[in-house]
C-alpha positions, 0 to 999 in steps of 0.5 A: 329865884323860884320863890320870886317867880312864884310871887310874880305869877301870883301878882300877875294873876291877881292883876289880870283877873281884876282887869278882866272883871273891870272890863265887864263892869266898866269905868264907873265900877273901876273908879268906885272900886279904886276908891273902895279899895283905897278907903278899905285899905285905910280902914284896915290900917286903922283897924289892924293895930286895934285888933291886935290889942283886942286879941292877945294871940295876934300879938305873939310875934312881929310877923303875926302882927304884920300878917294881921295888918295885911289881912285887915287891909285886904279884907277892908279893900275887898269890902270896900270894893264890894260896896263900890260895886253895889253902889255902881249897880244901884246907879246904872242898873247893872247895864253892860259897858261899851268898849271905851267904858270897858277898857277904862274900867279894866285899867282902873280895876288893875290899878286898884289890885296893883296897889293892894299887891304892892302894899302887902309886899312892901309891908312884909318885906322888911320883917319877913324871914330872910328867904321870903324877904329876898324873894320879894326884893328880887321880884320883878313885879315888886320892883316895877310897882315900887318904882311907879307908886307915887311918892305920897304912898311910898312911906305908907307901908313902913308907917303902917308896920311902925304901928305894930312893931315894938316902939323904941324908948321915948327919949326926952321927958319934955320937948325935944331939942331942935338942932338943924344940920345939912343933909348927910353925904351919901358917899359915906355908905361906900367907905371900905371901912364901913362896908367891912364893919358888917362882919362884926355887926349882928342881928339880935333875936330874943324870945320872951314867952312871959311877955307874950312877945319876941323881939329883934334888934341889932348889936355889935361886937365890943370884945372877944365873944361879947356883943353889946345891944340895947337893954330894951331889945332883950328885956324879959327874954329867956332865949337870946340868939345872934346872927352875924350879918343876919345871914350867918347861922344863929348862935346862942347868947346869954345876957351877962350885963343889963343896965335899964338906966343906960339902956345897954346889955352885954351878951356872951356868945361862946361860939362867936368868932367875929372880931371887935369893932374899934371904938372912937371914945372922943365925942364927934363934932356936929356935922360929922358924917356917920352911918347907922348900921343894923336890921330895921324892922327885923329885916335884912342888914341895912346901912343908913347914912346920917350926920351928927346934929349935936351932943345933948344931955338927955333928961328922960326915963329908963326903959320902963318909964322910970323918971330921973335918968340923964344920958349923953346922946348924939342927936343925928340926922338920919333914919332910925327905925325899930330894929336899929336898936343896939346897932353901931353908929359908924364914922366913915373910917369904920369906928364906933362913935356910939350905940343907936337906941331911940328915934325922935317922936316928932321928926322922922329924920332924927335919931338918938345914939348913946355916945361911946364917951358916955358908955365907955366905962361900961363897955370897957368891962364887957370882956369881964362880964361872964356870969349870966344875969336877969334880963329885966322885966317885960317892956310895957306898951 
């Protein structure tokens, strides 16, 4: 809890310092500062991804990309605040505020810096190293700020980070199908079998120096000492490691099968002791409650409730954009984010119905999963793959 306490102290000091400054400058400066901070933050969100594109060194890892985003947001907020202060001085000649004016100025100034602190923590938490991520989650300041932030702002950090992490493959070459289905049942998350499956679900970490990037995804134990993940998670990698639950010591892995059309890869992990998950080869009916398990944004292990919308034949491209690929996939109603790639779609009895591999480009509540029925011939051979193979070329874009 020491790191969480340090975070709380830093946030408290930042807010108090800003409130004191607001007392001295008054309400007009506070309001202009709030507008400047939010406007500057918006400019930073816009500029961050473009800066990463212009400066290759900033594109080395997800964490560096996200730190770049936070830096541009903080810089944009600071510049916006300074401009707002200059406008205020120009309007009122720098006069000192009265008591009420000072109090209101302190409040609005505190709100402005609280927003920046919350945004920074919320954006970093999902992709930070485990110790820092846990500390942010346990931080009382983060919990409080996250609770009071308006619903309209709650998705902003995740959307901003989406701009900087590796995109999931585009699924459909044309229009995506629309398959309405009611909301999934949250009780699926409490299934003992779903909870127990965590012992066979892994975080996949790959390093591809020639591609000037690293990658993080999910995977699951398909056979003894064998893990299945998406091909795009390990594409171009020279080093691959896995961690059971994202918390166990990292284990060396080798790519022993790589299918860019199916978007699946098999990893051999000699030191892996986790048992294989049971697979459910039969296609599931629309309306079946499921759970997507994995490590969104490379962060801590998460379960996301979902429901199968239907089974479709996807006509799209391979992981490099090559056309003419057909795959049988589930369309699910649920949240799929970068980092979920390669994780299992579990039924409520803990069996694997498919492997998550893409999210919709038009609907935030739709994801796509390779059905186990369509991939069974490949997965049935997992135990027999034992010779290292090339991990393909670098992903484009």
